[in-house]
Phi, psi and omega in degrees: 000137184284164179295326180296321179294318179298322180295320178298317179297322181294315179297318179297319180296317179297320181295316178297316180298320180295315179296318180297320179296320179297316180296318180296317180297318180295320179297319179298317181297314183292318187278324186261304187288323181250012183302319182293320179296316180292324178297320178294320179296318179298319180297316181293331179286345181251007176241143178230152183256129176243126187257132172249109184301147175279153175288128183289142181290158180278160170246122185249158170276181187292343177262000179098001178287135181287123173268326174229126186235182172237140173244157181272134179230139174277121183244132176261129180239159179231132176271110184295329180293318179294318178299319182297335180280348178288153184300323181258025182059027175083013183299317180294321179297316181297320180293319178294320181294319179300319179295320180293324185267003180057049177222194180247152176302325181298319181294324178292316179298324177299322179292326184277340184293126178296136179300138179094346178279163183299128178084356182288140175287157179291159175301148009267011182290310181291168180265125185251013184251197182290147177292343183260004181259134178303137184260122176290127180245348179202138177243162179056041177283137181293152188300319182297319178297316180297318179295320179298317179298316182292327180287331182256059185297329180295327178280342185229059178298135180083356180261136181218162176232137181212171178265137179228156179261128180238139181299140173215162184239100185295338178053058176302134182058028180063029180290149178255292175054028185302318184286339176277314186287318183081193182208172181256154176205167180300145177297145182263161177299322180299318179293321178294316182293329181295341180282344183067225181260026183300136174246019180299143181303328183266016178295154179287143177236164187297336181274356186286149166253137183231163177293133182255330178216173173059203180298328179302324180276315185297323183242035185303314185297321179293316183287328188289328183075196181237124183290158173279145182236127174239120176264127181242149175273139182233135179277181185295339178272000179087010181270141177286127182253331180192168175262124182279310176202164184208133177236127183290151178292149176253117184297154176293158182272163179274129176262121178265119181269168176274350183290138172257119187301319183294316178293317179303318180298318179293318180297318178298316181295321181286329174295315177298320178298322180293320178298315179292329177295319177298316180296323180293336178274000179094009178267171181293314181053058188277319187203175180185180179201156177213142181225135173239122183234141172284112188290342182268354180226340185081005180282138181272117181271335177199146178204115185239152177223141176229134003283162178229194182209166177282115184299337181288353180296338183274347183294123181082000179100132181273144180281162179299320180296315179297318182295319178299321180293321178297317179293316181298327181271002183054040185265346188285321182271149178274122175294339185290317183234358178242342177277142182239124188221152173293129186279347181060214188290347174297341180284346185297338175294326178290317178298325177296317177295325176296321177297321178294321177297328180274007177065028172284156181279108181291343182253015178276184180252135183232144182278137180236078175282174180286337179199164172227151179243125180227125178060032180080002180250137181266129179245119186258161163290150180254301183268346187237168179259192175279126181248359181071206179291122180220165176283164178292328175300314180293326178297323176290319182298315184262002178057052181282110180295319189294333173298315182285333171298316180297319178297315182294321180295319179298315178299315182300318180292317180296330183279354178119001177059220184289344183268357182290143178278175182295340181270002180296152179301148178211081188304323181292315178296322179294320178294319179299316179296321179298324178283356177099003179285153182084002177212164180300146174283338183092011179304147184276059174219140183283153173082024181291140176271152185258343182073185183223136171257115180295132182194172175300317182297316180297318183294322178294315180298321179294321178296319178300323181286326191250353189299322181298318178293316179300314182295320179295316179295321179297323180287320183280331175074026176052065185299323181292317178295324183297333180297325185251334184213082183300322181296318178294321178297320177297319181295312179299318181297314179297319180296315181289330177295319178294315180295325181298316186276319184217035179292353179273347187286135176269099185273171179299321179298325177297316181296320180294315178298320181297327184293338180246022175072032179241193180071228184280346185294129173223148180220165168263151175305326177298316179301317180292326176297321180288329175298312182288330174295322179294318176296317183298319185271007175095011175116005179274125183260111181261154170271123183294146181227145175244349176248137185253330181176179182229132179234134179286163183296341179265004175101354180285132177283118182270314182214147168236135181258100181289161176304144181251107179268117179285331183139188177274143178294136186275065171225159181303139177301330180297329179291317179297317179297317180298315181294321179295329178280334187268322189295329175300332180291337177298323183279329182270327188223014185228211186290345178263010186288315187304311182292346182250016175297129181087351177285142182287071185292336178289330178272322179229082179295140182243125174268136185208169172207127178271163176206140175226088186279122180283145180236166182288161179079204182262013182285151176290160182291162177275126182275128178233145168217112180248140189198170167206159183199159346295142185298332182269351177204070193300135176240315187228143170248137179231129175233132176229144181219138176228121178289146184049046186252353182086222184276155178291325183292317186274333186258303184274325184307310181301325179287324176298320177302314181301323179293318177297322178300321179291320182293320186257002179070039181278130174232104185069238178257009180252158181239125179236092183307326180294345179262010177300146178296337178272126178300126183080010175065021180194161173301147180298134184289330182233196179269149178294152180275128176257125181286161180303334180274005177093351178279161186248134177275106181275134183304150179301133179089349182278320182071151181281332183077001181232129178296133177059033180292139177277350180280131172063000000 
């Protein structure tokens, strides 16, 4: 053999040895060093998770009456794995099942199709869960049909019937409360992604329904409970071979609200009556809201919004047509805590506090002419006439705008007039902020609006946002509008030209409008209710609450939500004292007198303030009536508002009176505390008792409000 051949053999031997060594090392690494990781991966690949949803907790009113309940429904499910094992992929089974359920095979297949696969319908029609979990294809199946399916198992392999809990609204005393309770909807991708890589048992899954609005959303995790989890072993063909472990579901807890169903029903009825009263007077009467708050705790006892909707419309999914109608009717948002409106003269209590901050004499004499002229613009009284020199108390009673115009003009001049910077003092705006206006109240409901406090700062910030648009419109001159209405185009152009150059300036007219709750100022009815509650209780500013506590299904008290005191309102105590002494006179001798004629005011004095907030265009003013009672020992504040409602006295006032009659048991000119709409003549002091079987013990005299209720 030649030397060249020997060299080749040597190189080949070295190469083989090297490759063999690499393979041995790699095998050692895979089998020994990473063996545990691969074993875990193999184990996870042969196990699957099957989820059993927990029964969602109830939502109760403060006396224990169910506002949101669960009803039992017979649900037919299909095991996709069993169908796949059939010779025809389960086609015959689906056709037989469709005939039994009086539906079509296509609709059943749509339910079985995994979401995201070709041809699958969008959620909630498609199946968004595990391939090993039975898929619900029909709900509310009659019992006889379900029994027939179960008896003929050979004809329906993989098909089963079981009981499921479905949300329902018992509506005690015909209560609606849709905007408070909220509704359920499919979990969103954003909610799933927000969990990250969480493996917590109560994590959200694609098949979950979650609260989308109201208490259902705010306390979703408490109500949802923890689902049951069953881990099953699966062979290489995808067949389940055994159960590895199983944890039973933990039902959701009961949420006790501060709402009283009986009172809520009356408030809803009286709000509707006020809207219709506005319409009967020839006004638009488009929408409204009403709030009843316990002034000593900040708890909301009733809160209504009009228009509203039937909360059960969301069960099983709302149709496109239904959703369009809800949007068209402006029924989805709550006017009580999401609607923003000019408060009109109900804001004058804030301006009074601002005058006290500016060290004006609250007990002095102020002139009340029929109008004042500032900067060439005439500002009139709206609800009142000229009263001449009057006290500030009398100005509140008769709602004299010109007195507050004079106060605002004096402040504006003292602060520097048109040359004052955005940081100049603004006592009225400062008082409004101190009362919580211009920011969220913090109520435990999602989507609360904050409103606007008119001020130099707000006007400057608004100008910064809009000046480019104003300047562009001023330069272009509204060419499209000019084709059909040159005069209107000229008006818009001149207005935008002025806003472009000096729209940031806080003029005297801005200050005057702000003093009577007009101009840029907007509030929610809830905010105004909390303002009057703060005056009523002597200056304590509470955070409003709609949830009172949480009780487990076995009766254990899990949480109690005590009142949340933010602190004392940052206005002079003298202002609060002055307002508490002055506001009862509005009801006895002022603009709030008419709706309370014949009411036993000596036994139950009512402090009030009317408001008729003017709006742009030809629309009627917004009707307001803000109040609290008893004025000498305040318990409740009530605020009602109706858009395009006219005056507060004629439209909202009569309905507010009816609510007080219900709260205090007023019959004619007599008072019968035992006839109060509230069981025991007061809000319940604690949480309702839940029995071990899940039913609720309703206090004596409260009643369930629901025919044949299983509760209590």
